C-alpha positions as CSV (number, residue, x, y, z in Angstrom):
1,M,107.2,258.7,126.6
2,R,110.0,261.3,127.5
3,V,110.9,264.6,125.1
4,R,114.3,266.7,126.5
5,L,114.4,270.1,125.2
6,L,117.6,272.1,123.6
7,A,118.6,275.2,123.0
8,D,120.0,276.2,119.4
9,R,122.9,278.2,119.7
10,E,123.7,277.3,123.8
11,G,120.1,279.8,124.7
12,Q,118.4,279.3,127.6
13,L,115.6,277.8,128.0
14,P,112.5,280.2,128.6
15,P,111.4,279.8,132.5
16,Y,107.2,278.6,131.0
17,L,107.2,276.2,128.3
18,D,103.6,274.7,127.1
19,F,103.7,272.0,124.0
20,M,101.0,270.2,121.9
21,L,101.4,266.6,120.6
22,Q,100.0,266.6,117.0
23,A,98.7,262.6,116.1
24,F,99.2,261.1,112.7
25,Y,96.8,258.6,110.9
26,Q,98.1,256.6,107.4
27,G,100.1,259.6,106.9
28,Q,97.7,262.2,107.3
29,H,97.5,264.9,110.0
30,R,93.7,264.0,112.4
31,A,94.1,265.4,116.2
32,N,96.2,267.7,118.1
33,A,95.9,267.3,121.9
34,R,97.7,268.2,125.1
35,P,97.5,264.8,127.5
36,R,96.3,266.1,130.8
37,E,98.7,264.1,132.8
38,A,101.6,265.8,130.9
39,S,104.0,267.7,132.4
40,T,107.0,270.1,131.3
41,T,109.9,270.3,134.5
42,D,113.6,271.5,133.8
43,G,113.2,271.2,129.7
44,V,111.9,267.8,129.5
45,I,108.3,267.1,128.4
46,V,106.9,263.6,130.3
47,I,104.0,262.6,128.6
48,P,102.4,259.5,129.7
49,S,101.2,256.0,129.0
50,V,101.4,257.7,124.8
51,P,99.6,255.1,122.2
52,A,101.0,253.9,119.0
53,G,101.0,255.8,116.0
54,E,102.7,258.7,114.4
55,Y,103.2,261.5,116.6
56,A,105.0,265.5,116.0
57,V,105.8,267.9,118.5
58,H,105.2,271.5,118.9
59,V,107.1,273.7,121.6
60,W,106.2,277.4,122.4
61,S,107.0,279.5,125.4
62,L,104.7,281.3,127.5
63,D,105.5,284.4,129.3
64,R,104.6,283.2,132.7
65,P,102.6,279.5,133.9
66,L,99.4,277.9,132.8
67,K,96.9,277.7,135.6
68,P,96.8,275.3,138.3
69,N,93.8,273.9,136.3
70,G,95.2,273.9,132.8
71,Y,93.3,275.8,131.1
72,L,95.3,278.1,129.3
73,Q,94.9,282.0,129.8
74,V,95.0,284.9,127.6
75,I,99.0,285.0,127.4
76,S,101.7,286.0,124.8
77,S,103.0,283.2,123.4
78,K,106.6,282.2,121.5
79,F,106.3,279.2,118.8
80,L,110.3,277.6,119.3
81,G,110.2,274.3,117.7
82,R,108.5,271.1,116.3
83,S,109.9,268.0,115.8
84,D,110.3,265.5,113.0
85,R,107.3,262.8,112.6
86,F,108.0,260.1,115.0
87,E,106.6,256.6,115.3
88,V,105.4,255.5,119.1
89,V,105.6,251.5,119.0
90,D,105.9,251.4,122.9
91,K,105.4,253.3,125.9
92,D,109.5,254.4,126.6
93,V,109.8,256.2,123.4
94,S,112.1,259.3,124.7
95,F,114.5,261.8,122.0
96,D,116.3,265.2,122.0
97,L,113.8,267.9,120.2
98,H,117.0,270.8,119.2
99,I,114.6,274.1,119.5
100,S,114.9,278.2,118.2
101,I,115.1,280.7,120.7
102,P,114.0,284.0,119.7
103,G,116.2,287.0,119.9
104,K,119.9,284.9,120.2
105,P,122.1,285.5,116.6
């Protein structure tokens, strides 16, 4: 799965981003996860091998990068955006997610 992040109002994407994948079952929220193999580079989130189901993606900016082992440090973060719910039928899902950049008029 590929999610391309697009800043609103032609803003710049923050240098450090993180995200969470939210899963639903029969319309009800079931779990939140950050897949271990996932990556964010150049404003693109790549999550390999997403099982079929209903999901949403939440994105936030960080004030510094994550530790190499993937565990969160105590850092400040700012929520940037959430996708609408979407269905994954196969592993080749791709879409754009427009996010709000804090501090822009």
